[in-house]
N, C-alpha and C positions, 0 to 999 in steps of 0.2 A: 504493500500500500504506500503510495506517494504521500509523505506528510504534507499537509496543507499549510500548517503554520509558517514553516520557513519560506514557502512560496509567497504567502501573503506578506510576510515581512520584507521580502525582496521587492515586491511590487510597491509597497508603501514607501520604501527607501527610494525607489525609482521616481515616485511622485514628488517626494520631498526634495531630493537632491538633484535630480535631472530635469524634471519638469517644473520644479520650484513652486509647487502649489502651496497654498496657505496651510498652517497647522490645523485650522478648523476643517478644511476639506479633507486632510489626511485622517483626522479623527472620525469624520463622517464615513469615509470609505472603510475604515477599520470596523466600525459598527455594522455596516452593510455586509462586509465579507465574513464577519463573525456568524451571521445568519446562514451563509453558505457553508461555513465550516460545520455548524451544528447539524445542518441537513445531511452533509456527507457522513458524519459520524452516525447519525440515526439510521441512515440507509445502508451503512456498512459498504460505502462505495470504495472499491479497491484502489482506484487511481483518480484523484480529483482532477489531474491534468488532462484526463481523457474522459471527462464527463460526457455522456451521450445526450443528444438533443431531447429525447423523451424524458430524461432525468432533469434536464434544465427546465422543461415545460412543467414538470411536476413541482419543482422548486418554486417557479413563478406562480403556479396555482396555489401553493401553500401560503404564499405571502398574502393572498387575498383573504385568508382565514385568520390572520393575525390582527385584524382591526386596524391595519395601517392605512394612512391616508393615501390617496392616489399619487401624491407627490413623493411620499416615502417609498412606495413600491417602485415608481419610475426611477428614483435615485438608486435603489438597491440593484435593479436590473442593469442600470447604466454602469454601476460599479463592477458588477459581475462581467459585463461585456468587455469593459476596459481591462479587467484582470486577465481574461483569456486572450485578448489581443497581445498583452504583455507576455504571456506564457508561450504563445506561438513565436513571438519575436525572439524569445530566449531559448527556443528549441525544446521547451518542456511540453508543448502540446502541438497538435496538428490542425485542429479545427476549433472554431468558436461555437460552442453549443447554444449560445444565447443570441446568435445572429438570427433575425427573423421573428424573434419573440416580441410581440407587440406590448407596449406599455399602456396602462390605463390613462385616459385623458381626463384629468380633473379640472374643475373650474378654477381658473387662475384668480387668486385674490388680489384685489387692488391694494397697493401699498398705502399705508396710513401716512398722512402728511399734516404739516402745520399750514395754516393760511399765512399770508404775507404779514398780517398784523401780529399773529402769534410768534412768528419767527423773529420779527423785529423786537417784540417784547422780551423774548428769551435772551437775545444777544446784547441788549442794552443794559448791561450791568455796570455798576459804579465800583471800580476796584478800590480796595482799601488796604491791600497787602500784596506781597510778591506773588503769592499763590492765586489771588483773585485776578491779578493782571494776566497770569498764565491761563486761567480758566476762560477769561474773556477772549484771549487770542485763540484758544481751542474752539470755542463756540463760533466765533466769527469765521474761522478758517473752514470749519465743517460746512457751514451754510454758504460761505462765499464760493467755495470751489467744489462742493459735492464729493468730498473725499470719503472713502471707506474707513472704517475704524482701524483696520490693519494698516492702512496707508498713513494715517496720521500718527499711529503708534510708532512706526519705524522711520518717520521723517527726521532728517538731520538738519542742523543749522545751515549747512552748505547747500541744501536743496532749495532754499528760498533766495530769489533774486529780488531784493527790495527795490532796486532802481528800475528794473524792468517790470516789476509787479507780476512776476510769474513764479511758478514752483515746479520742480521736477519731481514726479511721482513714480515710485516703483510699485506697479500694480500687480494684479493676478498673473501668475505664470511668469513672473520676472519681467513683464513688459513695462517699459517706461513711457511716460507721456508728460508733456508740459502743459500746465493749466494756468489760466489767468487767476490772479488773486485780487479781490476787490479792494477799493480804497480804505474802507473801514477795517478790513482784516489786516492790511499792511500797517496801518496805524497801530492796531492792537499788538501785532507781532513786534514792531519796533519798541513799543513800550515794555513788552515782556522781555525782549533781549537785553534791555538796559538793566533788568533786575535778575535775569537768569544766572549770571555769573556769581551772584551772592549765594546761590544755592548749590552750585556745582563744586564738589570737593576735588574731583579729578579733572584737571585741565584738558585731558584727552577725551572727555565725554563729548560725543558728537550729537546726541539726541537734541532735537528741537525743544521738546517738552520733557521736563524732568520733575521728579517727585521732591518732597521736602528733604529727603536724604541726598538728593543730587544725582540720582540714577534715572535712567530712562523710565518715563511714565508708562505703565502697562495698560493693556486694553481694558481690563476690568476697572481700573482706577478712573480711566477716562469715562467709561459708562456711568460710574457712580457720580462723577462731577456733573455730567449732563443731567442726570436724574435730580441731583441736588438743586441745580439752578432752575430747572423747570418748576420745582415746587417753590423755591425761593422767589421766583419772578411771578408767581401767581397763576401759572398755567394749570387748568383743572384737568390735566390728563398726564398719563405717563409718556415720557419722551426718552428716546434712545438715540445714539449717534446716527444710525442708519435712517432714522426718520428725517434728520436734517438733510441727508443725501437725497431722499425721496422728495423733500420739499424743494430743494435746489432744482432738481430735474423738472418737477411740475411747474414751478414758477418760471423757469427759463423757457419751457415749452409754451406756456401761456403767453409770454411776451414776444417770443420770436417765431414760433411755429416751425422752427428749423430742427427737425428730428435728427438729421445727420450731425449737426453741430453738437447737439446734446449727447449723442452717442459718443462722439470723440471726447467730450469733456468728462463723461463718466467712465471712459475706458472700456466700454462694452465691445467685445469682439463681434457680437451678432446683433444686428439692429432689432431683431425680434424681441430681445431683452429690453430694449429702450421703448419699444412700441406700447408697453403696458401704460406708459405715462400719457399716451394719446387718449386712453380711456378716461383718465383723470381730467384731462383738458376738455374732453367732450362733456363730462359731467358739469364742469364749470360753465361751459357755453350753454348747456341745456338749462341751467338755473337762471342764467342771464336772460335767455329767451323766454322762459316761463314768466319772468317778472316784467319783461319789457314789451313783448309783442302783444298788440291789442287783441289778437284772436286767441292768445294763450292765457291771458289774465282772467282770473275768475271775477265775476261781478260781485261787488260787496252788497 
């Protein structure tokens, strides 16, 4: 019997070190492939590298009985398909048993966003300490440039061009892009950089945003600061960093209607990922129509 765990470990190392996917994606693939491992053990499959198509279909059918969402099932099957592509490339397998297995189509949920007034309310904090100057810069940058949490976490001081008002971003899969940074975000970053050195104990620390101890600020800490300021600024809803990215995309699309430009700014490799924001834009237009058009308004 071909041990599956070493094969999975090799595949995950390939994702992390060769394809340079995020730690979050690697963890998700690990969970998905653990289901495949459990299936192989339960079915006493002699060689996981030579899984037969009927066994793959049986595995896919079993996922539907685990009360998983359509999105989770689709992701698990995608992970299995990628795993077997890797095995074929490595000479461990000959065919991909998951090719041709359809994935369920679930209804795509629209991302939650802040409206323009709420976004402005969140970022307009009055700093009174080094750390609040940092937090204001984080909030302004998240909303100004639509960065992912992982992107702002690994940003370095040298990535920001204050004169040119741009920032070089290392995105998913190790892809780099240059994004514009708004005037208010540039002002906030300048103010933070004047105070950053007072917290940094190691002069070789490259991180743009550091913690109280002077080390790179982690993703969870950034999430907590966004949640804290959402409550502090009086927003009556839970706010997370990705909501600011969604808000950035939605507001840009409302103003410009340029889907391709928004795709480039967000760093989406596939425009279909960006198209979800067109639904948000349509909802906004529909509300305007309902309020404004004389044949749509209800008589009082």
